[in-house]
Rosetta silent file (secondary structure, phi, psi, omega in degrees, C-alpha in Angstrom):
SEQUENCE: MVLYGITKKTAMEREIFQQPDVLAGILANEGIDKIEVPENVDKIVLVASGSSYHCARFSGDLLGEIAGIEARAIYSSEFLLKKIVPHDKNTLYIFISQSGETTDTVTALRKVNKGFEKDGEKYYLDTMCITNCKDSTLWNESKYHISCIAGVEKSIAATKSFTAQMLCVLMVALKIAKRKGYNIDNYIKSLDKLPDVVKDTLALRPKIKQLAKLLAHEKVIVMLAEGISYAIAKEGALKIKETSYININAALIGEFMHGHLAVLNHKGAVIYISVDGISRTAVENLDKIKKEYNPSIYIIGRHNNKYISNFNITIDCENEILQMFSNAVICQVLALEIALRLRRNVDKPKGLKKVVKQ
SCORE:     score description
SCORE:     0.000 S_00000001
   1 L     0.000  129.779 -175.953   62.923   21.528  336.984 S_00000001
   2 E  -116.655  115.967  178.736   66.396   20.773  338.352 S_00000001
   3 E  -122.782  129.548  175.492   68.690   23.532  339.803 S_00000001
   4 L    59.049   26.902  170.463   71.929   22.818  341.672 S_00000001
   5 L    88.760    1.923 -171.105   71.019   19.095  341.670 S_00000001
   6 E  -123.419  136.972  174.522   67.726   19.461  343.565 S_00000001
   7 E   -72.838  127.674 -179.547   64.246   19.007  342.098 S_00000001
   8 L  -104.958  124.485 -171.609   62.142   22.063  342.677 S_00000001
   9 L  -100.051  -16.785  175.576   58.460   21.337  343.197 S_00000001
  10 L  -117.709  158.756  178.702   57.050   24.760  343.689 S_00000001
  11 H   -63.343  -34.989 -177.522   57.320   28.080  341.842 S_00000001
  12 H   -65.194  -44.329 -179.357   58.646   29.777  345.091 S_00000001
  13 H   -62.989  -51.181 -179.146   61.458   27.106  345.261 S_00000001
  14 H   -54.410  -44.794 -175.430   62.298   27.582  341.559 S_00000001
  15 H   -71.275  -38.494 -179.003   62.334   31.339  341.840 S_00000001
  16 H   -66.355  -42.155 -174.452   64.533   31.466  344.922 S_00000001
  17 H   -80.568   -7.130  171.629   67.125   29.146  343.275 S_00000001
  18 L   -76.079  -14.088 -168.900   66.991   31.330  340.051 S_00000001
  19 H   -54.502  -45.458  174.085   68.557   34.199  341.902 S_00000001
  20 H   -51.276  -46.101  179.904   72.215   33.696  341.009 S_00000001
  21 H   -68.535  -39.902  179.818   71.405   33.766  337.371 S_00000001
  22 H   -62.652  -46.777 -175.197   69.003   36.741  337.641 S_00000001
  23 H   -66.232  -38.176  172.871   71.529   38.806  339.484 S_00000001
  24 H   -57.215  -43.936 -177.086   74.279   37.792  337.018 S_00000001
  25 H   -65.537  -35.135  179.094   72.010   38.872  334.148 S_00000001
  26 H   -62.969  -47.946 -173.773   71.407   42.332  335.711 S_00000001
  27 H   -64.459  -31.878 -175.899   75.173   42.897  336.165 S_00000001
  28 H   -79.793  -39.443 -170.406   75.757   41.785  332.514 S_00000001
  29 H  -101.876  -16.066 -179.050   72.908   43.673  330.927 S_00000001
  30 L  -111.252  -95.289 -178.579   72.392   46.782  333.106 S_00000001
  31 L    78.971  161.135 -170.999   75.430   47.898  335.057 S_00000001
  32 L   -81.650  -15.643  171.306   76.020   51.368  336.481 S_00000001
  33 L   -80.126  -11.563  178.759   77.519   52.678  333.236 S_00000001
  34 L  -101.485  -28.849  179.467   74.381   51.663  331.275 S_00000001
  35 L   -72.309  148.237 -179.972   71.642   52.846  333.520 S_00000001
  36 L  -104.234  126.918 -179.919   70.416   56.393  333.083 S_00000001
  37 L  -126.337  128.389 -176.481   70.240   58.557  336.273 S_00000001
  38 L   -63.855  154.020  174.613   69.371   62.326  336.053 S_00000001
  39 L   -74.961  168.458  166.698   72.106   64.817  336.871 S_00000001
  40 L    56.988   46.172  175.291   72.029   67.201  339.831 S_00000001
  41 L   -86.674  116.842 -179.938   69.997   64.920  342.168 S_00000001
  42 L  -100.957  -24.565 -177.356   69.955   66.420  345.656 S_00000001
  43 E  -151.268  150.471  178.606   67.255   64.256  347.227 S_00000001
  44 E  -129.770  140.477  171.186   65.479   60.951  346.480 S_00000001
  45 E  -119.990  129.340 -176.815   62.023   59.801  347.472 S_00000001
  46 E  -113.073  132.001 -174.237   61.220   56.146  347.000 S_00000001
  47 E  -129.542  125.484 -174.523   57.614   55.036  346.740 S_00000001
  48 E  -165.364  177.210  175.594   56.440   51.447  346.810 S_00000001
  49 L  -134.199  152.755  174.424   54.264   48.769  348.520 S_00000001
  50 L    65.124 -142.946  179.303   54.797   45.351  350.048 S_00000001
  51 H   -59.547  -27.603  176.520   58.141   43.787  349.405 S_00000001
  52 H   -70.613  -27.112  173.126   59.022   46.642  347.050 S_00000001
  53 H   -69.017  -37.116  174.834   58.599   49.015  350.008 S_00000001
  54 H   -60.651  -39.876  173.112   61.114   46.969  351.927 S_00000001
  55 H   -60.650  -40.355 -177.106   63.489   47.422  349.050 S_00000001
  56 H   -63.847  -39.672 -179.306   62.661   51.079  349.105 S_00000001
  57 H   -64.021  -47.724  172.911   63.443   51.224  352.862 S_00000001
  58 H   -54.204  -42.954 -177.378   66.715   49.444  352.252 S_00000001
  59 H   -62.930  -48.432  179.035   67.490   51.874  349.427 S_00000001
  60 H   -55.206  -39.307  174.223   66.942   54.859  351.570 S_00000001
  61 H   -72.071  -38.789 -177.412   69.611   53.847  354.015 S_00000001
  62 H   -65.997  -43.096  175.511   71.840   52.596  351.290 S_00000001
  63 H   -58.915  -38.366 -179.064   71.777   55.905  349.344 S_00000001
  64 H   -71.438  -38.416  179.960   72.761   57.730  352.396 S_00000001
  65 H   -72.412  -46.882 -169.894   75.574   55.456  353.263 S_00000001
  66 H   -88.366  -44.513 -167.658   77.100   54.941  349.789 S_00000001
  67 H  -108.161   -2.661 -178.661   76.182   58.172  347.904 S_00000001
  68 L    60.200   30.585 -175.108   75.792   60.578  350.756 S_00000001
  69 L  -119.622  144.075 -174.915   72.359   61.697  349.604 S_00000001
  70 E   -77.038  130.659  179.099   69.246   62.338  351.582 S_00000001
  71 E  -149.686  146.643  179.977   66.636   59.717  350.710 S_00000001
  72 E  -137.729  149.828  172.862   63.409   58.451  352.247 S_00000001
  73 E  -106.236  139.622  178.670   60.920   55.696  351.623 S_00000001
  74 E  -130.402  134.824  171.715   57.155   56.199  351.658 S_00000001
  75 E   -63.660  139.856 -176.819   54.460   53.571  351.360 S_00000001
  76 H   -57.078  -44.701 -177.391   52.388   54.234  348.169 S_00000001
  77 H   -67.429  -33.040  178.540   49.093   54.265  350.034 S_00000001
  78 H   -70.882  -37.234 -174.625   50.485   56.699  352.681 S_00000001
  79 H   -62.206  -45.090 -179.537   51.910   58.917  349.986 S_00000001
  80 H   -56.109  -34.953  179.655   48.416   59.215  348.383 S_00000001
  81 H   -74.310  -16.673 -176.580   47.007   60.387  351.689 S_00000001
  82 L   -77.125  134.146  177.399   49.519   63.270  352.141 S_00000001
  83 L   -72.497  -39.604 -177.655   48.320   66.769  351.334 S_00000001
  84 L  -123.962  127.970  179.998   51.952   67.918  350.801 S_00000001
  85 L  -118.351  157.203  177.358   54.647   65.546  349.492 S_00000001
  86 L   -54.230  124.718 -175.724   58.319   66.337  349.094 S_00000001
  87 L  -142.789   34.895  175.727   58.698   68.616  346.102 S_00000001
  88 L   -69.728  141.016  175.153   62.026   70.366  346.353 S_00000001
  89 L   -56.026  146.512  179.875   63.630   70.971  342.927 S_00000001
  90 L    70.535   26.613  169.416   66.340   68.390  341.980 S_00000001
  91 E   -95.143  133.998  174.638   64.375   65.729  343.849 S_00000001
  92 E  -104.615  131.121  177.961   64.181   62.336  342.092 S_00000001
  93 E  -103.080  130.849  177.864   61.201   60.204  342.696 S_00000001
  94 E  -123.063  123.604 -179.966   61.778   56.416  342.280 S_00000001
  95 E  -106.207  134.634 -172.541   58.788   54.100  342.045 S_00000001
  96 E  -122.498  123.015  178.731   59.370   50.374  342.674 S_00000001
  97 E  -157.869  130.581  177.080   56.899   47.584  341.637 S_00000001
  98 L   -54.894  -54.390 -169.567   57.458   43.980  340.378 S_00000001
  99 L   -88.584  -15.355 -175.809   54.611   44.142  337.989 S_00000001
 100 L    76.931   -0.178 -173.463   54.603   47.870  337.152 S_00000001
 101 L  -119.845    5.181 -177.021   50.857   47.758  337.709 S_00000001
 102 L   -58.655  116.043 -162.289   50.524   48.162  341.498 S_00000001
 103 H   -61.413  -44.442 -175.751   47.539   50.441  341.624 S_00000001
 104 H   -73.979  -26.447  179.016   48.479   52.838  344.503 S_00000001
 105 H   -71.779  -43.309  179.532   52.109   53.057  343.180 S_00000001
 106 H   -65.686  -40.054  176.369   50.958   53.950  339.670 S_00000001
 107 H   -62.112  -35.876  179.984   48.496   56.538  341.229 S_00000001
 108 H   -67.648  -45.302 -179.884   51.372   58.022  343.304 S_00000001
 109 H   -55.872  -51.045  179.836   53.528   58.374  340.027 S_00000001
 110 H   -58.562  -32.058  177.492   50.635   60.178  338.385 S_00000001
 111 H   -67.635  -42.368 -178.529   50.347   62.519  341.349 S_00000001
 112 H   -73.961  -35.198 -175.722   54.021   63.533  340.975 S_00000001
 113 H   -72.079  -12.262  173.426   53.710   63.786  337.234 S_00000001
 114 L   -66.170  -19.767  177.510   51.025   66.441  337.561 S_00000001
 115 L    91.285  172.722  178.735   53.801   68.771  338.601 S_00000001
 116 E  -131.341  167.006 -178.168   54.194   71.394  341.408 S_00000001
 117 E  -133.203  136.843  171.522   53.952   75.075  341.797 S_00000001
 118 E  -144.930  126.243  179.352   56.037   77.672  343.623 S_00000001
 119 L    53.463   46.608  173.594   55.767   81.389  343.453 S_00000001
 120 L    76.066    1.970  177.597   53.528   81.045  340.430 S_00000001
 121 E  -100.398  131.949  174.180   55.965   78.784  338.650 S_00000001
 122 E   -89.019  129.684  176.508   54.978   75.337  337.416 S_00000001
 123 E  -145.882  161.675 -177.867   57.756   72.711  337.499 S_00000001
 124 L  -126.913  144.814 -179.808   58.062   68.972  337.199 S_00000001
 125 L  -101.698  152.167  179.827   60.353   66.486  339.020 S_00000001
 126 E   -68.615  141.985  175.148   62.205   63.612  337.477 S_00000001
 127 E  -125.958  140.025  177.160   60.640   60.146  337.908 S_00000001
 128 E  -130.208  145.053  177.279   62.241   56.783  337.679 S_00000001
 129 E  -120.567  145.362  169.635   60.647   53.266  337.832 S_00000001
 130 E  -126.549  114.641 -173.049   62.365   49.973  338.755 S_00000001
 131 E  -152.599  163.232 -169.248   60.080   47.145  337.592 S_00000001
 132 L   -93.795   -8.015 -170.943   60.230   43.617  336.236 S_00000001
 133 L  -123.642  104.682 -174.956   57.860   44.603  333.278 S_00000001
 134 L   -64.313  -32.463 -173.869   59.013   46.928  330.417 S_00000001
 135 L   -91.928   11.531 -174.400   55.486   47.244  328.913 S_00000001
 136 L   -77.561  158.467  177.693   53.841   48.209  332.269 S_00000001
 137 H   -55.428  -50.137 -177.434   51.989   51.387  333.114 S_00000001
 138 H   -60.313  -41.658  176.171   54.774   52.411  335.494 S_00000001
 139 H   -61.934  -47.707 -175.823   57.414   51.968  332.799 S_00000001
 140 H   -66.257  -28.624 -174.225   55.464   53.906  330.196 S_00000001
 141 H  -106.039    5.928  173.033   54.707   56.851  332.500 S_00000001
 142 L   -99.137  156.637 -178.331   58.098   57.283  334.112 S_00000001
 143 L   -84.930  -39.157  178.250   60.930   59.369  332.583 S_00000001
 144 E  -116.213  156.346 -173.305   63.811   57.019  333.585 S_00000001
 145 E  -143.974  143.526  166.181   63.645   53.188  333.732 S_00000001
 146 E  -134.381  125.735  178.086   65.581   50.195  335.125 S_00000001
 147 E   -88.809  129.856  176.136   64.531   46.701  334.295 S_00000001
 148 L   -71.618  -20.750 -175.971   64.865   43.974  336.924 S_00000001
 149 L    34.904   46.850 -177.142   64.927   41.423  334.127 S_00000001
 150 L   -91.110   -9.238 -175.507   64.011   38.763  336.685 S_00000001
 151 L    80.593  170.255 -179.418   61.590   36.883  334.439 S_00000001
 152 L   -64.032  132.314 -178.583   57.995   35.954  335.363 S_00000001
 153 L  -115.402  114.673 -173.118   57.548   35.481  339.089 S_00000001
 154 L   -99.348  -24.804  179.322   54.515   33.365  339.728 S_00000001
 155 L   -68.211  141.175  176.641   54.823   32.729  343.459 S_00000001
 156 L   -59.055  -40.816 -179.079   52.836   35.183  345.658 S_00000001
 157 L   -77.298  122.591  178.025   56.012   35.683  347.794 S_00000001
 158 L   -74.408  126.636  176.625   58.441   37.998  346.022 S_00000001
 159 L  -126.417  -71.525 -178.626   61.889   36.487  346.022 S_00000001
 160 H   -65.121  -37.660  176.659   63.919   36.856  342.871 S_00000001
 161 H   -63.616  -33.023 -177.130   62.198   40.180  342.102 S_00000001
 162 H   -64.674  -49.345  177.215   63.118   41.472  345.543 S_00000001
 163 H   -66.906  -36.540  176.107   66.825   40.833  345.233 S_00000001
 164 H   -58.372  -42.588  178.416   66.755   42.063  341.671 S_00000001
 165 H   -64.198  -42.683 -179.844   65.263   45.382  342.923 S_00000001
 166 H   -59.516  -42.662  178.049   67.926   45.652  345.602 S_00000001
 167 H   -62.935  -48.306 -178.416   70.685   45.254  342.937 S_00000001
 168 H   -57.695  -44.764 -179.416   69.005   47.832  340.713 S_00000001
 169 H   -74.261  -27.927  174.601   68.870   50.459  343.469 S_00000001
 170 H   -59.780  -40.076 -175.466   72.411   49.579  344.468 S_00000001
 171 H   -72.345  -39.086  176.694   73.549   50.430  340.960 S_00000001
 172 H   -63.924  -44.116 -179.573   71.703   53.829  341.163 S_00000001
 173 H   -66.781  -36.998  175.440   73.520   54.627  344.480 S_00000001
 174 H   -66.284  -37.162  179.967   76.897   53.649  343.035 S_00000001
 175 H   -67.318  -44.948  179.938   76.343   55.804  339.958 S_00000001
 176 H   -65.058  -42.636  177.549   75.406   58.835  342.047 S_00000001
 177 H   -59.990  -37.358 -177.855   78.408   58.180  344.375 S_00000001
 178 H   -67.114  -40.787  177.418   80.711   57.935  341.282 S_00000001
 179 H   -67.167  -27.699  175.253   79.442   61.221  340.023 S_00000001
 180 L   -83.228   -1.427  174.598   80.121   62.822  343.354 S_00000001
 181 L    89.663   15.548  176.530   83.680   61.608  343.232 S_00000001
 182 L   -71.755  144.918  175.901   83.358   58.894  345.850 S_00000001
 183 L   -85.485  113.064 -178.729   85.659   55.930  345.513 S_00000001
 184 L  -116.396   21.709 -173.896   83.437   52.936  344.769 S_00000001
 185 H   -63.745  -41.729 -176.218   86.036   50.564  343.353 S_00000001
 186 H   -62.172  -38.601  176.823   85.710   48.020  346.248 S_00000001
 187 H   -65.795  -45.398 -179.229   81.933   47.898  345.778 S_00000001
 188 H   -57.930  -44.208 -177.979   82.206   47.420  342.016 S_00000001
 189 H   -64.959  -36.148 -179.891   84.686   44.599  342.448 S_00000001
 190 H   -72.878  -18.172  177.710   82.521   42.877  345.009 S_00000001
 191 H   -61.483  -33.487 -179.084   79.452   42.954  342.670 S_00000001
 192 L   -66.664  -23.000 -177.518   81.086   40.281  340.466 S_00000001
 193 L   -85.257  -13.449 -171.729   81.041   37.975  343.517 S_00000001
 194 H   -55.111  -47.131 -177.866   77.295   38.535  344.254 S_00000001
 195 H   -58.778  -40.229 -178.116   75.939   35.550  342.234 S_00000001
 196 H   -65.419  -39.009  177.877   78.428   33.255  343.936 S_00000001
 197 H   -57.721  -47.105 -176.074   77.546   34.676  347.354 S_00000001
 198 H   -64.553  -44.101  179.740   73.838   33.838  346.674 S_00000001
 199 H   -52.810  -52.190  178.651   74.957   30.346  345.453 S_00000001
 200 H   -61.503  -34.864  178.587   76.813   29.780  348.687 S_00000001
 201 H   -67.579  -40.878  179.461   73.910   31.027  350.712 S_00000001
 202 H   -62.265  -27.929 -178.597   71.529   28.590  348.987 S_00000001
 203 L   -71.952   -9.169  171.721   73.872   25.728  349.887 S_00000001
 204 L   -77.175    2.750 -174.622   72.939   26.501  353.534 S_00000001
 205 H   -49.258  -48.041  179.863   69.511   24.989  352.907 S_00000001
 206 H   -58.467  -39.594  176.889   70.064   21.990  355.121 S_00000001
 207 H   -67.443  -37.142  174.563   71.054   24.164  358.113 S_00000001
 208 H   -57.292  -43.628  179.393   68.082   26.443  357.321 S_00000001
 209 H   -63.411  -28.113  176.513   65.758   23.492  357.501 S_00000001
 210 H   -68.966  -43.004  177.180   66.991   22.804  361.048 S_00000001
 211 H   -62.091  -43.232 -177.602   66.078   26.313  361.997 S_00000001
 212 H   -61.455  -41.966  177.600   62.636   26.012  360.252 S_00000001
 213 H   -57.139  -40.534  179.323   61.970   22.902  362.364 S_00000001
 214 H   -73.056  -28.212 -176.203   62.555   24.875  365.457 S_00000001
 215 H   -97.785  -13.987 -167.579   60.414   27.772  364.482 S_00000001
 216 L   -64.092  -24.399 -177.049   57.487   26.153  362.601 S_00000001
 217 L  -112.734   17.576  173.191   55.317   25.666  365.682 S_00000001
 218 L   -79.081  148.068 -178.107   56.021   28.918  367.483 S_00000001
 219 L   -88.418  -33.871  179.601   52.967   31.059  368.140 S_00000001
 220 E  -130.520  126.321  179.114   54.886   34.349  368.330 S_00000001
 221 E  -130.784  138.265  178.100   58.159   35.243  366.486 S_00000001
 222 E  -120.661  130.992  178.387   59.846   38.631  366.513 S_00000001
 223 E  -107.431  113.675 -170.218   62.440   39.612  363.941 S_00000001
 224 E  -114.762  158.186 -177.523   64.741   42.337  365.206 S_00000001
 225 E  -169.488  172.122  171.967   67.546   44.456  363.621 S_00000001
 226 L  -127.041  152.827  172.423   69.349   47.662  363.563 S_00000001
 227 L    56.480 -137.223 -173.491   69.974   50.292  360.892 S_00000001
 228 L   -63.812  -19.953  178.875   69.916   49.108  357.281 S_00000001
 229 H   -68.890  -20.356 -176.872   69.164   45.527  358.427 S_00000001
 230 H   -61.198  -34.181 -179.334   65.678   46.548  359.487 S_00000001
 231 H   -63.838  -44.789  179.820   64.470   46.482  355.851 S_00000001
 232 H   -63.538  -40.535  179.223   65.560   42.821  355.617 S_00000001
 233 H   -58.700  -45.523 -174.343   63.907   41.988  358.889 S_00000001
 234 H   -68.621  -35.721  178.352   60.662   43.510  357.741 S_00000001
 235 H   -72.950  -38.241 -179.600   60.909   41.512  354.391 S_00000001
 236 H   -64.219  -44.789  178.453   61.875   38.340  356.203 S_00000001
 237 H   -63.655  -37.534 -177.694   58.852   38.648  358.528 S_00000001
 238 H   -64.260  -49.946 -176.977   56.497   39.375  355.550 S_00000001
 239 H   -50.813  -47.259 -179.298   57.846   36.214  353.763 S_00000001
 240 H   -70.482  -40.235 -179.510   57.091   33.964  356.742 S_00000001
 241 H   -61.040  -46.848 -171.503   53.732   35.667  357.450 S_00000001
 242 H   -83.412  -17.935 -179.796   52.378   35.414  353.986 S_00000001
 243 H   -98.175  -27.886 -176.088   53.558   31.826  353.328 S_00000001
 244 H  -118.036   -8.306  178.907   52.953   30.285  356.768 S_00000001
 245 L    67.813   13.600  176.049   50.394   32.561  358.452 S_00000001
 246 L   -74.549  145.877 -177.506   52.469   32.835  361.549 S_00000001
 247 E   -77.021   88.440 -177.146   52.136   35.866  363.797 S_00000001
 248 E  -130.495  140.973 -175.722   55.568   37.325  363.213 S_00000001
 249 E  -138.558  150.176  175.317   56.557   41.002  363.264 S_00000001
 250 E  -102.069  149.341  178.295   59.739   43.047  362.647 S_00000001
 251 E  -154.231  154.375  163.683   61.083   45.821  364.826 S_00000001
 252 E   -70.371  132.313 -164.720   64.086   47.916  365.392 S_00000001
 253 H   -62.426  -41.595 -174.339   65.653   46.417  368.515 S_00000001
 254 H   -63.201  -39.750 -175.329   66.009   49.846  370.304 S_00000001
 255 H   -77.096  -28.658  177.358   62.355   50.729  369.617 S_00000001
 256 H   -58.656  -31.995 -179.488   61.189   47.186  370.534 S_00000001
 257 L   -68.303  -17.539 -179.886   62.436   47.760  374.078 S_00000001
 258 L   -85.197   58.675  170.928   59.809   50.623  374.425 S_00000001
 259 L    96.963  -26.645 -177.836   56.870   48.458  375.391 S_00000001
 260 H   -69.293  -25.097 -175.718   56.645   46.100  372.284 S_00000001
 261 H   -69.235   -7.622  174.522   58.682   43.390  374.014 S_00000001
 262 H   -62.858  -19.296  172.290   55.639   42.595  376.169 S_00000001
 263 H   -58.196  -21.759 -178.678   54.539   40.391  373.364 S_00000001
 264 H   -81.264    5.164  164.785   57.135   37.916  374.597 S_00000001
 265 H   -67.753  -24.519  165.044   54.909   37.263  377.567 S_00000001
 266 L   -87.142  119.810 -175.197   53.519   34.811  375.213 S_00000001
 267 L   -48.441  123.461 -175.147   56.258   32.222  374.849 S_00000001
 268 E  -154.416 -166.175 -176.386   57.917   32.895  371.544 S_00000001
 269 E  -128.189  153.121  178.154   61.230   33.189  369.612 S_00000001
 270 E  -122.334  133.504  170.299   63.437   36.123  368.532 S_00000001
 271 E  -113.101  129.526  174.922   65.443   36.266  365.294 S_00000001
 272 E  -108.338  126.218  174.700   68.146   38.912  365.079 S_00000001
 273 E   -97.181  124.025 -170.821   69.369   40.045  361.651 S_00000001
 274 E  -127.823  132.305  177.389   72.971   41.153  361.585 S_00000001
 275 L   -99.762  -53.796 -174.362   75.007   42.721  358.781 S_00000001
 276 L  -120.415   38.408 -178.054   78.279   43.913  360.337 S_00000001
 277 L    95.062  167.066 -173.331   78.136   42.261  363.709 S_00000001
 278 L  -102.306  123.023  177.938   75.982   42.795  366.779 S_00000001
 279 L   -66.023  155.945  175.463   76.521   46.209  368.411 S_00000001
 280 H   -51.993  -40.593 -178.976   77.087   46.650  372.137 S_00000001
 281 H   -68.282  -36.835 -176.648   73.625   48.191  372.560 S_00000001
 282 H   -68.992  -39.006 -179.127   72.039   45.273  370.685 S_00000001
 283 H   -65.769  -44.796  179.858   73.942   42.744  372.847 S_00000001
 284 H   -62.354  -41.354  177.343   72.726   44.548  376.056 S_00000001
 285 H   -64.561  -47.064  175.977   69.122   44.562  374.729 S_00000001
 286 H   -60.198  -37.467  178.945   69.244   40.926  373.734 S_00000001
 287 H   -61.029  -48.511 -176.319   70.656   40.075  377.226 S_00000001
 288 H   -60.963  -46.042  178.769   67.754   41.902  378.774 S_00000001
 289 H   -61.189  -40.942  177.270   65.197   40.167  376.631 S_00000001
 290 H   -64.031  -42.979 -174.312   66.767   36.696  377.458 S_00000001
 291 H   -67.822  -35.375 -174.923   66.879   37.468  381.185 S_00000001
 292 H   -88.811  -30.642 -170.826   63.234   38.716  381.449 S_00000001
 293 H  -121.405  -20.967  178.219   61.471   36.633  378.909 S_00000001
 294 L    54.831   39.141  174.764   63.751   33.625  378.140 S_00000001
 295 L   -73.985  163.088  162.994   62.813   33.211  374.379 S_00000001
 296 E   -72.414  135.795 -178.526   64.967   31.245  372.026 S_00000001
 297 E  -118.482  125.099  179.698   67.227   33.682  370.163 S_00000001
 298 E  -121.069  142.150 -178.550   68.535   32.985  366.707 S_00000001
 299 E  -117.522  127.234  177.115   70.942   35.095  364.677 S_00000001
 300 E  -111.257  121.337  179.048   70.912   35.374  360.852 S_00000001
 301 E   114.782 -167.752 -176.941   74.089   37.118  359.545 S_00000001
 302 L   -63.341  128.764 -167.607   77.368   38.043  360.961 S_00000001
 303 L  -100.010  -45.502 -174.634   77.773   37.051  364.593 S_00000001
 304 L    53.422   21.399  174.898   81.215   38.261  365.825 S_00000001
 305 L    57.231   17.575  178.304   80.958   36.337  369.005 S_00000001
 306 L   -85.385  -11.124 -176.086   79.519   39.194  370.989 S_00000001
 307 L  -147.949  131.260  175.560   76.320   37.295  371.807 S_00000001
 308 L   -83.041  110.563 -179.475   75.706   33.533  372.460 S_00000001
 309 L  -105.307  171.532  173.566   72.695   32.581  370.507 S_00000001
 310 L   -72.106  -21.597 -167.036   70.675   29.318  370.181 S_00000001
 311 E  -169.957  133.787 -179.446   71.461   29.185  366.506 S_00000001
 312 E  -133.925  133.308  173.828   73.496   31.204  363.928 S_00000001
 313 E  -130.083  125.623  177.855   73.236   30.919  360.131 S_00000001
 314 L  -166.820  165.153  165.434   75.599   32.949  357.881 S_00000001
 315 L  -122.003  170.182 -176.706   78.241   32.804  355.309 S_00000001
 316 L   -90.689  111.591 -178.967   81.469   34.935  355.365 S_00000001
 317 L  -114.205  151.729 -170.843   80.940   37.970  353.111 S_00000001
 318 L   -82.521  -14.984  176.392   83.587   40.504  352.413 S_00000001
 319 L  -154.789  166.562 -170.959   81.356   43.539  352.924 S_00000001
 320 H   -69.887  -22.337  173.508   77.981   44.543  354.353 S_00000001
 321 H   -63.088  -53.456 -176.714   76.351   44.792  350.834 S_00000001
 322 H   -68.482  -30.006  175.289   76.965   41.193  350.004 S_00000001
 323 H   -67.365  -33.363  173.809   75.914   40.208  353.534 S_00000001
 324 H   -57.716  -49.550 -178.182   72.590   42.051  352.976 S_00000001
 325 H   -63.906  -40.835  179.905   71.858   39.960  349.920 S_00000001
 326 H   -66.175  -41.933  178.562   72.865   36.702  351.737 S_00000001
 327 H   -62.651  -33.359 -175.949   70.645   37.575  354.738 S_00000001
 328 H   -72.301  -39.619  179.304   67.698   38.290  352.442 S_00000001
 329 H   -72.297  -38.121  172.760   68.089   34.912  350.752 S_00000001
 330 H   -56.770  -45.777  178.037   68.410   33.110  354.088 S_00000001
 331 H   -62.045  -35.223 -178.727   65.058   34.609  355.124 S_00000001
 332 H   -67.897  -48.541  174.916   63.496   33.533  351.859 S_00000001
 333 H   -63.194  -33.906  175.399   64.534   29.924  352.323 S_00000001
 334 H   -60.193  -45.509 -176.576   63.583   29.960  355.955 S_00000001
 335 H   -67.296  -35.748  175.041   60.082   31.076  355.023 S_00000001
 336 H   -62.451  -45.024 -178.637   59.814   28.396  352.396 S_00000001
 337 H   -69.264  -35.599  175.409   60.947   25.677  354.711 S_00000001
 338 H   -62.157  -47.433 -177.329   58.640   26.704  357.565 S_00000001
 339 H   -60.098  -42.402  176.813   55.778   26.791  355.136 S_00000001
 340 H   -66.131  -33.347  177.584   56.573   23.339  353.735 S_00000001
 341 H   -64.557  -35.120 -177.493   56.790   21.905  357.255 S_00000001
 342 L   -93.656   11.777  177.455   53.321   23.323  357.911 S_00000001
 343 L    56.073   39.744  176.930   52.030   22.010  354.584 S_00000001
 344 L   -86.262  155.444  172.928   51.094   25.428  353.284 S_00000001
 345 L   -87.570   96.127 -166.137   50.567   26.217  349.621 S_00000001
 346 L   -68.181  -29.759 -176.451   53.540   28.521  349.262 S_00000001
 347 L   -78.074  -25.766 -177.619   52.563   29.601  345.672 S_00000001
 348 L  -140.207   77.124  173.884   48.933   30.494  346.452 S_00000001
 349 L   -63.116  141.390 -177.159   48.534   31.479  350.066 S_00000001
 350 L   -54.513  128.027  176.840   44.926   31.805  351.134 S_00000001
 351 L    83.523   -7.166 -174.028   43.433   35.301  350.450 S_00000001
 352 L  -107.453  143.799  178.547   46.421   36.681  348.607 S_00000001
 353 L  -132.671  160.876 -178.408   46.631   37.638  344.983 S_00000001
 354 L  -141.573  137.226  172.402   49.437   39.014  342.746 S_00000001
 355 L   -81.835  117.483  179.101   49.645   40.886  339.502 S_00000001
 356 L  -120.885  126.489  179.208   51.823   38.832  337.117 S_00000001
 357 L  -121.734  137.497  179.641   52.749   40.093  333.677 S_00000001
 358 L   -73.229    0.000    0.000   54.682   38.292  331.027 S_00000001
């Protein structure tokens, strides 16, 4: 298969490079005016696992920033262990799963669908699923539905399904914001540029290969971020971990300074994910890390010249939403290139399995 003039040898490569078309398809076939979102939503709870949880985490921050609505993400397995889960009226539950068959996510949906009771009154909360499979259990048992329409994803590492989920939640946030009277015109206009932003990001592959060469033989890698970028850091770390088996973990940079940075006593590397530039606090913490541990420090995303790093990869995006998608794709290609250098089987990592539905 040839995409953008390059022969793709693995499913992961093909799926990464399919993303401009996948995102364009969602914009053409779904769109904020076409998706159904319940009225009178006061709070949102997002439930998911793995990469879908990272989308949920991204979504929780996004819904607060764009739609001014309280939202939180919960791991499906953690949700099932809770004796009491959020059950205020006008709460929307969103369940995210690539296959729509993730066992603990489906079980969590069924837990919510049993309903809740207050003052002797039984009531039920609205549920929505975001999935790649319309005939799945999650789809059939949810009240509201959004299809990722990403096509079959065969690689273990979620790539095109992840950015598709990001876009679907973004449309939910924009629809709620529009109902609340917020001006979303700039966001709507920028969405048309999203497929081209991803194409431009994929064109960075030669530079990403250079960074992969620097990282491939590191024993310890830490991926740091602030705010909404933390979800992308967690997803980037997972992509590298599951395809290359490298000991890499993600952390909020402020929390990382509370003891976790001791891991850098083992010589390693730091990757910082930036959406809207590096804050003064982050610069101070990176300076402290450099002074005390002297790791190589690499920046993915907007740099704004506040910190001198060993390496910076980014494209110029007009807003933080487009930058988030670009950063996510950079992390995907980086994971691919590290794994290829280490001669890993990126489509079938040892010990990992994935539910794939047509």
